[in-house]
N, C-alpha and C positions, 0 to 999 in steps of 0.2 A: 885416079878416079875423079870424074867431073860430074857436075849436076846435069849434064846433057845425057848422061846414061839413062835409058828408059827404065831400067830396073830401079835406079835410085829415085827417079821421078815417081814411079808407081809406089815405092816404099814411102816416100815423103807424103804423097797424096793420102795413102791409107792412114799414116800417122796423124796427119792433120784432121782427117775425118774422125779418126778414133778419139783424138783429143777433144774435138768439138762435141762429139757425142757424149764423151765423159763429162765435159764441162756442163753440158746441158743437163745430164743426168744428175749432176751434183745438187741441182736445185731440188728441194723436196717437192714431191708430187702433191698436188692439192686433191684432197678427198672431198667429194661433193655429196650432199644429201639433196634429194629431189622431192618436191611437193607438186602435185598436179590435181586434176579433177578427181582422180581416184582417191586422193587424200581428203577430199571434201571441198576443194575450191569451186567457186561458182563458174569459172571459165579459165582456160589455159593461156590466154593472151594477156600478159601482165605488162602494163605500160608505165606504172608508177609504184614506188616502194617507199615506205616510211616507217621509222621506229619511234614510238611515242616515249614519253618520259618514264613509263613503267617498264619498258622493254618489249612490249607487244609489237609485233610486226604487222603492218597494214599493206595490203596489195590491192591496187586499183586495176581493174580489168575492163574489157569492152562490155562486160555483162555483170556488173555488180562489184561490191566491195567485200574484201576478206580480211579477217583479223586472226592472227596466228600466235599462239602462246608456246609453241614448241611441241605441243601434244595434239591439240585440236584446232580446227578451223571453224570460225563462225562467220556466216555469210549475211551481208546486208544487201537487200535489193529493194527497188521501188515497188511499193504495194499500192494497188488500186484503192482509192478512197481511204487511205491512211495518211493523214497529214504529217505524222511524226516519223514516217519512214523517209529514207533518202530519196531525193528527187533527181532522177537521171541515172541511167544504167551505165553509161560510158563515163569512167572516172578519169579525169585529166591529171590531177595531182593532189597532194595531201600536205598539210602543214599544221604544227601544233600552235595553239594560241596561248593558253595558260595551263594552270594545274588541272582544269576539268574539261577543256574544250579543244576540239580538233576542227579544222576547216577542210572541206573537200570541194574541189572544183569539178563540176560535171558539165556535160553538154547542155544541161537545162539551166545551170546557174550555180549559186553558192549554197552549200549546206554546212551548218554549224552543228557539230555533234557534241552532246553532253554525255560524258562517260559515266556520270553518276546514275542516270536512269536510262542510258542508252537510247536517247531520242534525238531526232534531227529537226532542225528548224531551217526552212527553205527561204532563200532570198534571191530575187532577181530584179532587173531594172525595168523590163518591159520594152515596148517598141521593137520587138524582135531582137533585142540584145540579151543574150542568155549564156552563150558558151563561155564559162568561167575557167580561167587558167591562172592560178595563184602565182604571183611573181615573188612576193616576199612579205614578211611580217615586220612592221615597224612599231612594236609595242602596242599602242592603242588603236592601230589601224592596219588593215590589210591592203596591199597593192595588188590589183588584179588586172589582167588583160582580158577584156570581154569583147569578142568579135573585133579584134585588132585595135580596140580603144582602151586607154588606160584609165582605171577608176580607183578611187579610194573607198574603203568600207570601214566606217566607224564601228569598232567592235562593241562599244558600250551602247551607243544609240541605235546600232543595227541599221545604218543608213548608208546609201551609196552617194558618191559625188564624183563628177568627172574631173580628172586632173588635166589642167591646161598649162603646160610648161614646155620649155625647149626640149627637155629630155623626153617628155611624153610624145611630142610631135615627131621627134626623131625616131623614137621607137615605133610609132604607128607607121611612119614612112617605110621603115625597114621591113616591117611585116606585111605591108601592102605590096611592096615592090620586090622584096627578096624572094629567094627560092628556099623553101624549107620542106623537109620530109615530114612524115606523119608523126614523128617523135617530138615535134616542136613543143607540144603542150607540157612535157615533163620538165625538161631542164633548159632548153634553148632560150626561152623567153627570159627566165631568171638569170641565166649567164650573160645574155646580151644586155639586159638591164643593168646588172652589176658592172659590166664593162663600160657602158656609157656613163655611169655615175663616176667611175674612177678615172676614165680616160676619155672625156668628152671631145678632146681635140682630134681623136682618131675616128670620128663618126664617118667621114667620107671614105676612109680606107676600109673600115669594116663593112660599109655599104657595098663597096666594090666586091669584097670577098663573098658576102652573102648573095650578091647578085650573080656571081659566076658559078656557084656551086649549089647543089641541093643539100643544104646543111642540116645535119641531124643533131649535132651537139658541138659545143665549144668549151675550151678549158684554158684559163690563163695561169701560167706558172710564174709567179712573182720573182722567184729566185733566179730563174734563167731568162726572164723577160721574153718568154716564148708563148705564143698562142697556138693551142692544139685544136684543130678543126677536123671533125669526122663528117664525111659526106657520103653520098651515094656512089661517088667515084673514087674515094680513097681517103686516107688519113694524112693530112697536111700539117706542116709546122710553119708558122710565120714568126718573123722577128718583130717584136713589139716596137722597136725604135723606128724602123723605116717601113714596117708592115709589109715587107717583101717576103715572098714565099721562100723558105729556107730549104725545104726538101719535102718530098712525099715519102712517108715512112712505109705505108701499107696500102697497096692498091685494093680495089674491090669496094663493095658496099659496106660501109662501117656505120653503126647505128648509135653508139654511145661510148663515152670515155670516162674514166675515173682514175684519179691519182692518189696514191697512198705512200707517203715517204718518198723513197726512190723507185717506186713501182708505178707503172702505168698499165691499166687494163683497158682493152678495146673489145667491145662487143660487136660482132659482125652479123651479116645477114645469113651467111651459109657456112662460115668457117669456124664457128664457135668463138672461144675466148682467147685473145692474144695477151701476152705478158711481156712488157718492155721495161728496160732500165731507163729511168727518167733522165739520167745524166748522159749516158752514152747513146741512148735511143736504140740499143741493140735488143733484138728479140731474145727473150729468155726462155719462153715456153709457149706452148699452144695446147689448149684443152678442148677436145671435141667429144661429141657424144658417141658412146659405144654401148649399144643395147645389150651386148653380151656381158658387160661389166656393171656391177651395182654402184660403184663409187665414182663414176664419171659424170660429167655435166649432162643434164637431161635433154638438151637440144642444142642445135647449132645456130638458131636464129635468136639473137639476144638484142633486145630493144631498150633495156634499162639496167643500170648498175647502181648499187647502193652499198655503203659501208656503215655497219652499225658500231656502237661504242665498244663492243667486244671484239672488234676487228673481224667480223664475219662479212664476207663479200657475198652480196645477194645479186643474182642475175635474173632479170625478168625475161622470160622466153615468149616466143610466139607459138602458141599451140601446146606447149609443154609445161606451163606453170612456172615454178620457181626452182632454181638450183642455188645452193649456197655452200660455202666452205669457210674455214677459219684460217686467217693469215698469220696468226701468232706462231712463234717458234715453238715446236713441239718438244716435249721431254722424251719422246720415244717414237717408235714407229711399229706398225704391224705389217708383217709380210706373210705371204702364202695364205691369203684369205680367199674367199670365194669370189671377191671382186678384183683380184689382182691377176695379172697375166701369168705370173709364176705359179699361181694356184692350179693352173691347168695341169701341171706336171705331177700333182699329187693325187693319190686315190681319195684322200679325205683331208680336210683342213681342221679337224677336231683332234687336237693333240692331248694325249693322256699321260705320257711319261717322257722325261728328259734326263740326259746324263752327258756331261762332257768328260771324256776319258783323258788319260794323261797325254795322249798323242795330240790333243787339241781338237779332236773331232767331236761334234755335237750329235749325239744319237737321239732321235725322237721316235716315238711310236704314236700312231693315230688310233682311233677308236676301233678300226677294223683289223688291227694287228699288223699294219704295214710299218716298216722301219725306214726312216729317211735320215741319211747321214749328211751333215753340213760341215763345211770348212769354216775358217775364221770370218770369211766374208758372206756367210750364209748362202753360199752356192751349194747345190746338191752334189755330193760326191757319188753317192750310190743310193739306190732304192731297193729294199728287200721286201718281198711279198711273204705272207704267212706260209705259202707252199714251199718257199726256199728255206724256211726254218724247220719245218717238219712236214714231209709229204703225206704222212698218215693222218694228220689233223686237218680238218676242214677250216677251223677258225681258231686263232690264238689271240687271247687278250693279254697284252704285256702289262704287267703290274709295275715292274720296277727294273731298272738297269743297275748292275753292281760291278765294281772293279776291285779285285783283291790286290794286296801289296806286290805280289809276284806277277801282276799284269793280266790276270784272268778276267775276261769280260763275260759276265753272266746275265742271263735274262730270267727273271722270275715271272712266270706266266700262270695261266689257269690250267695248263696242261702239264706243268712240271718245270724243272729248272734246266736251262740250256746254257752250254759253254760255247763261246765263239772263239775258234782257233783255226788259223790257216784258212781264213775266209770260209769256214764251214761251221755249222751248228751241230753240237752233240747233246743229246738229251740225257740227263742224269735222273734215274728213277730206279725203283725196285718193284718187282712184280707184286709184292704183297701190299703196296701202298694203296690206300683208298683214294677216291677222286678228290676229296677235300684236302687230303694230305699232299696232293700234287700241286694244289693252288698256293704258290709262294707269295706271302704277304710282306716279307722283309727278311733281311739277312745281316748278321753281325759276325765279325771275326773275333773269336775268343783268344786265340794264341797263334803261334806260327803254323800249327797243323789243323786246328779245329775251328769250325764255324758253326753257327746256329741259324737254322732256317725256320721262320715262323710260317705256319700254314693255317688253313681254316679248321684244322683238326689237330692242334697240338704243335709240338716242336720236333724238328729233325736235326741230327748232327750231320755235318758235311766235312769230309776230310779233304783239306786243301791240297795235300800232296798226291793222294790217290785219286782225287777228283771223283769221289763217289760218296753216296749217302751211307752212313754207318748204322748198322743194325743195333742200336743202343738206345734204350729208353731215356727220356729226359725227365728228371725228377722235379722240375719246376711246376708248382701248383698255380697256374694262371688262368685256367679255363681253356676250353677246347679251341674256340674260334679266336685267333689272334689277328687283330686288325693291322697293327704296326709294331715295329720293334727297332730300337737303335741302341748303340753303345756310346756312352759319354766318356768324359775324362775320368780318371781314377778308377777305370774298369767298372763304372756303374752301368748296369743293364736296365733299360726302361722298356717295359712290356705293356702294351695297350690291348687288352681283350676287347672284342667288339662291343662298343658302347657300355663298357664295364670298368671305367676308371683306368688307373695306372698302378702297376706293381713294380717296385724298384728293388733290384738285387745288386750285390757287389760280387764280382767274380774274382776269387783268389785261390790260387793253387788247385785249380780244377774243381772248385766247389762254389756253389751259389749261396751267398749269405743274404737273407732277407733284411731289408732296411726299413721300408715303410710302404704304405699303400694309400692311394687317394681314391675314395669311393665317389665316383661321379659319372654320369652317363654321357660320355663324350668319346669321340675318336680323335686320334692325333695324326696330323699330316706332315709336320716339319718341326725342327727344333734348332735352337741356337744357344750355345753355352757362353757364359760371361762370368769368369771368376767363380764365385760361389752360387751363381744363379743359372738356372736353365729356363729358357723361354720356349714355349710350345705353341704351335699353331693348331687349334682344335676346332671342333664343330661348335664350341660354346664361346669362342673368342680366343684371346691371348691368355695363356696360363703361365704365370711366373712362379717358379718354385725355388725355395732355398734348399739347395741340394743336401746340406748336412742336417738341417732341422726338419725338413719335410713340410715346412709351412708354405702355403700357397695363396694366391689370390688371382681372380679373373679380371680381365679388361674386356668388356663386351659393348653392345650397342648402347647401353645406358651410359657409358662413358664417352660416347660420340663416335664409335666405330660405325662405318656405313653398313657393315655386315659382320656377323660373328661366326660364319662358317668360313674359316680361313684355311688356306693351302700352303702358305709359306711365311717364314720369318727370316728374310735375308738381311744381314747386317750391312749398313751403309758405312763404308770406310771414311767418307768425307765428313760425316756428321755424327758426332758422338751420341750414342743412345738411340739412334734411328734404325728402324726395321722396315723393310719393304714387304708388304703383305698382298697376296692375290686372294681374291674372294669371288663370291657370286655377284658382286656389285662393283666390279672394277678393281683397280689397284690403288693402294693408299700407302702413305709413309707415316709410321707412328713412332714418336719419340717418347720412350718410357721414362725419361728424366723430366722433361718439361710438359709432358702430356699433350704435345701439339700433334695435330693430325692434318696431313695434306692429302686430298683426294684427287685422283687422276681418272678422267673418263674419256668420253668420245671426242672432246675438244683437244685432247693432248696426244693424239697419235695412236690411241687405243681403239681398235676396230670393234672388239667385242668385250662385253663386261662380265661374261661368265667364264671362269677359269677352272682348271682341273687339278686334282690332288697331288700327283707326283710330277706334274709338268712344270718344273722350275729348276733353274740352275744359275750359278755364277760362273761366267766364263773366265778363262785365264787373262783375257784383255780387259776385264772389269765390267763387261756387259752383264746386265740382268736379263734373263730370258724367261718368259712365261708362256705356257701353252694354254690357249683358250679354246672355246668351241668353234672359233673361226680364225685360225691363224696363229702365228708366233709373234708375240709382242716383245720388243727390245727396248730396254730402259738404259739410259746412259747416266748413271748417278754422278760420275766424276766430271762430266761436262754439261750438267743440267743447269738450266737457267732458273731464276726465281719464278715460281709459278704464280700466275695471276689468281687471286682469290675468286671463289665463286660469286656470282651476283647475289644480291640480297633476296630475302624472302618478301614476297609481295602479298598483301592482303587485299582482296577484291571480292566483288559480288556479296557484300555484306547486306543481309536481308533480315527483316523482322516480320515474323509470321508470313514468310514468303513474299514480302513486299520490300521495296527499296527502303534502306534505312537512312537515306540522305536527310530527311526532315528531322531526324533525331540526332544529327551530328552537330556538335558544338565546335565550330571552326576555331574559336578563340582558345578553347581549352583542349582541343584535339581529343574529344571524348564523346562516346555515344551515350545519350541520356534516354533511357527506354522506360516507358510506363510499365508499372508492375503487372498489368493485365495483358501486355503484349511481350511477354518474356521468352518467346520462342525465337532464337537467333540461329542463323546459318551463314556460313562464309566459306571462301576458298583461300587456300594458301598455295603459292606457286613460286618456284625458283626458276626464273627464265634465264637459261644459259645455253644458247644454241650450239650444237644440237643437244637438247635436253636428255639427261640420263634418268634412270630410276633411283637416283640418290634420295634417300628418305628425308622426310621433314619431321622434326620433333616439336611438339607443341603441348601447351597446357593453358588452362585459365586458372590463374592463382585465386585461391579462395573456394574453388570448386574441385579442382583436381589435386590430389596429393602427389601424384607421380606424373612424369612426362610420357606422352603417347607418341608412337611412331606411326606415320602414314606415308603412303607413296606420294610422289610428286607428279601431278598436283594433288592436293588434299582437299576434299569436300567434307566439311565438318558441320555438325549441327548440335546445338544444345537446347533442350526443351525445359520449360518451367524453371528458369533461373530464379533463385530466391532474391529477395530484396537485398541490395548491397553493392559494393564497388569492387570491380574485378579488373585484372590486367591479362590481356592475351599475350603470351610469350611464345617465341618459336626460335629455332635455330637449325642450321644445317650441320651435318657431321663435319668435324674438323675446324670448327670456328672457335677454337681455343676455349671451349667450354662456356662461352658467354652466351647469354640469352638476349634476344632482341625483344623489347616491348613494342608490339605492333600497334596496340591501341588500348585505351581504357574503356570499360563498360560500366555504366551505373544503371542498375534497375531501381527506378525511382519508387519511393514509398508512396502509397495513397495519402491523400491530404490528412486523413485522421491518424497517420503515423509520423507526420512531420513534427519538427520541434515546436513550431508555433501552435500546431494542433494540441500537442502535449500541454503547452502553456494555457491554451484555451480550456482544455479539459480540467486542468488544475484550477483555473479560475472558476469554471462552472461548478466543479465539485466543491471548491471553497465557498462559492456563493450559496450552493445548496446546503452546505453544512451550516452556514450562517443563518439561512432562512429556516432550516429545521431547528436550529438552536433558538432562534427568535420565536418560532412557532411553539417550541417546547416550553420556553419561558413564558410566552403569552398564554399558552394553554394552562400552564401551572398557575400563572397569575389569575387567569379566568376561573380556574377551579377554586383557588383561594377566595377570589371575589365572590364566586357562586356560593362557596361555603359561608362567607360573611353575609351575603344577601339572604342565603337560606336561613342563617341564624337570625337575621333581622326579620325575615318573613315568619320564622317560627315564633320569635318574640312578639311580632305583630299579631300573629294568629293567637298566640297565648293571651295577649291583651284583649283581642277580640272575643275569644272564648270566655275570658274572665269577665269582659263587659257584658256578653250575652248571658253568662251565668248570673252575673250580678243583676242584670236588667230583668231577665225572664224568670230564671229559677229563684233568684233571691227574693224578688217581689212576690212571686207566687208562694214561696215558702213562708214569707212574712204574712201573706193573706191567710194561708192555711193555719199558721200559728194563731192569728187573731180570731179566725173562725173557730178554732179549737177551744180557745178560752171562752168565747161567747157560748159555744155549745155546752161547755161544762157549766157555765154560769146559768144558762137558761134551762138546763136539764131538769132542775127541780121545779122551777117556777113556771117556765114557759116551754113545755116540751115541744110544742110546734115550732117555736123559734129555734130550739136546740136541733130539731130535725132539719130545719131549713139550713142551719149552719153546717150540719153534717153533709147535706146535699151539695152545698157550695164547696165544702172540703173535697168531696168526691169529684165534682166538676173540675176544680182547680188541679186536683191530682191527675185526672185524666188528661187535662189540657197540658199539664207539665210533662206528662209522659210523651205526648205527641210532639211537643217542642224538643224534648230530648232526642226522640227518634229522628226528627228532621235535622237536628244539629249533627247527630252522628252520621246521618246519610250524606249531609253536605260535606263532611270531612273526608269521605271516601271518594276515590276516582271512579270513573265508569267501569274500568276493568276490575276494580275491587268490589264494587256494589252491583249486585244483580238486579236491584230495583231501579228502573229507569225513571227519568223525569216524567214521562208520560204515565207510568204506573202510579207515581206519587200524585200526579194531578187527578188521575181516575179515582184514587182512594179518597181524596178530599171531595171530589164531585159526588161520589157515591154517598159520603157521609152528610153532605150539606144539601145537594140538589135533589137527590132521590126523595128525601123527606118532603120536599116542597113540590114533588111531582113535576119537576122541570127537566125536560129532555135536553140532552147536551151531546155534543160531539167534540172530540179532542184531536187535534192534528199537531204532531211534534216532528220536526225534521230529525231523521235518523242520525245525523251527524252532530246533533246538539250535545248528546252525552259525551261524545269523543272530544269536543272542543271545550266543554265546560269542565275544566280541571281545577279552577280556583275555588276553594271551599267557601269563601265568603260570597262569591258570585252565585254559587249553587244555592247557598242558603237564602240569600236575598231574593233570587229568582223564585224560589219556592214560596217565600213569605209573600211576595207581591201577588203571585197567582192565588195563594190561599185567601189573601185579603180580598182580591177581586171576586173570587167564587163566593166568599162569605157575603160580600155586598150584594151579589146577584140573588143569593138565597134570602137575604134579609130585607132588601129594599126594592128590588126591581119589579116584583110582582109579575115576572116573566114566566112563560112556560117552555121557552127554548133558549139555549145558550150555545155559543161556539167559542172555543179556546184554541189558539194556534201559537206555536213557538217555532220560528224559522230563523235561519242564519242569513244575514245580509252581507254586504261588503264591509267587513270589519265591524259588524254590529249584530246585535241579537234583537229580533223583532218579536214583541209580545202583543198578541191581538186577542182581546176579550170582547165578545159582543153578545147582547141578549135582546129579546123583543119586548122588554118591560117598559115601564112608564118613564124611565129616565129621570134626570135631575136637571132643572133649569140652571142656567149660569148664575142667576141671581141667588139661588138657594144653595149654591155650592159653598160649603163651609170647609175651610182648610183645617180639618180636624187633625188630631195627632196621627191617626193612621195614614191619611193621605200624605201628610208632610213626611212621615217616615218612609212611605213608599217612594216618593220623589227623591228623597235623600239617598235611599238605598240604590235607586237607579242611577243617579248622577255619580255616586261614589265609584262605580265601575264603568263609567262611560268611556274613559280613556283606554281601558283595557280591551274593549271590543274592537 
């Protein structure tokens, strides 16, 4: 037999093609996620892509700028009459400057974006030089190509200056004379600039290449000394040493190129994305758009490529937005999804029950009752429709697959129990069974002949040999509706009534011995036994039970689980203490020894995050398979690589009273200092991890929250009326080893009157007031004592005055009365007329004495005590003296005189002076009219006495005793008025 035999040639050709196809198929397919205008983008033509330091993705289009956090897209466009909006609708490229600023080159010029308040500052040169394409960032300055001229932009001074150097002139010459495609603004300028900086001696050769082709992108591979150039006419490779064309790798119009390790990606105009090996330059794969599939690239016209720090490959499309995929090695894969070609062969991709039988076949049931049987390579062996199981039943829901020791394959369904034998299904039932008794929820083998079937209405016995249900009542008291049941080691029987805890029996010699019961409202989906411990997957988390003692504890979301509604606890043979759990939020691995949690989601080959209760199995080859609402997920624990940890939690959009909190942030202390009257704070927490899943975020503000709260990703959080104090915002993702990240500190500042120096001030003021009050109290007490002493002196003085007056007036008068009495007695016998005269004088002196005593008593009383006023006293004297002489008089006394004249001596002397003046008018004036007035002046008392009598000449004035006394009395109180 020779190679010229046509049969051998055909065979070899088929083998080569088959091997080539299999080699090609060995490379894992890239699963793409697509974002377009329907997702919120401003436009579908994406010319530039950039990831900032936080992880946000920025897309520059021909009509505005887009920011993407994995969940939502925010659009920035030029706004008329808004100077802080971006200027220029066509975005050339994007670059980060520092912690807070991004630079955007647009057709109108340069825009600097401040992420703290999301405002733009616009800069241009003028003179019709505006089209800004950022070349690179050199720390304190940006290098830009503006209308084919190279400029420097000082970031601090915000000023342009033209660069005049050999490199700048060469670059300007290249872009004036060379041929470039419309993609020049994104990467070509930057790559050509870098090339000239590193290899200035190759300017002429590069100029020749750029002049011969319409160049869209270039790439220099330092390891191989090759230059990769993509043009409108093909993908070329040049040798850096002699700059000769080495080969054309890919014909056609190619728009962009990206290298990652040993991989080269080429974006084309109409052929989608090509994938090459950078060493062999052999084509590995090609990814094109298929509108009938959900996970293919969104379009075949690719003009920009970008690789972020999580190794997501982003493809900027023309007309179709963005497509991206993750290049990291996956821990598993998902097959038979709605987006896969194999999914077309299945009636439904929502799997609800799995079982690998002893023959190595994996039996699966979907939500519509269809059965798919797979081999070890997950190829479909057979498909069974519900009508093939039971022609009389329109729909069958398969709850569970079972296999007995003697090889019986059983189906527990909602219509009864079926046996699969000889490629046929036989229904096991009894006519008297109720509908809920036909609904099989679980099955355990008790011994060689007897099994127990749990239903929604009690237990049924099943005879393994006779293959029929036994008409025998079950004595177990567990409740009617049994959700799940399984048998453990040592013949322990675990029965889980529907949301009614767990009842444990031991089966010995045909009898059930009650052991213990756990009263808790959960359902059980799976179990795993380890020595004296049984571990259960429940609707409340992981339940760990000591089998002998019945003691238990839960592991739930408060311990870091991403979800507590669990469907499996599959043991990992490669890692001690680790269990694989499927849930409603993806798949995770939990180690109950060190409490570590690893979460796997959309970036790890898992297509859907929601799984089903009985859809899990460990295959004989070690694969873990899980049935989800969209496909079969396969995990390879024994050949699993170390998983990259999730990206960190980002705090952003921190606001105070709905305004930016930037002005309150202390950059030196990394803390927000917030006034007490502006204590309404809001912020967002986000875990950027493309494609983002709904992994929860746990957070709290220490000092306010006693427990940690769960929120979806991203989390929008608000706290109102925070009290004065210092707080820490803490957060973490599930599976981060139980550690909490301190995102920031918050201080609600106290008002000035509650600060330490205010307290010192208040203490000082209070102390000063105490001192003042003490001084006032002491001074007041001293004043009172002084007043008492003064009062005592005044009393003594008044006593002396009264004594003097009594001595002067009363004493002398009494002496006169005594003399007149002796004379009257003496003259009584001899001179009766003399005696009578003496008696009259005694009477006059007595009356005069009584008047003086009345005046003295009146002067001692205050105005409030004495009802007789000064005016009345004056009227009494005028009546007694002037009326007798027929002298008319009028008296005018200020009404406030009585209130101000409180000094007894002053009152007395005032009255004596007036009496003396009235006496003189009556005795000497020969007047018929008189006027008397007493008024208050400025700190003085004015006495005015006037008559129309003859008067007294100055020469005849004699300073008699009365006048002298009156003057003395007036001067004595002059200083008091």
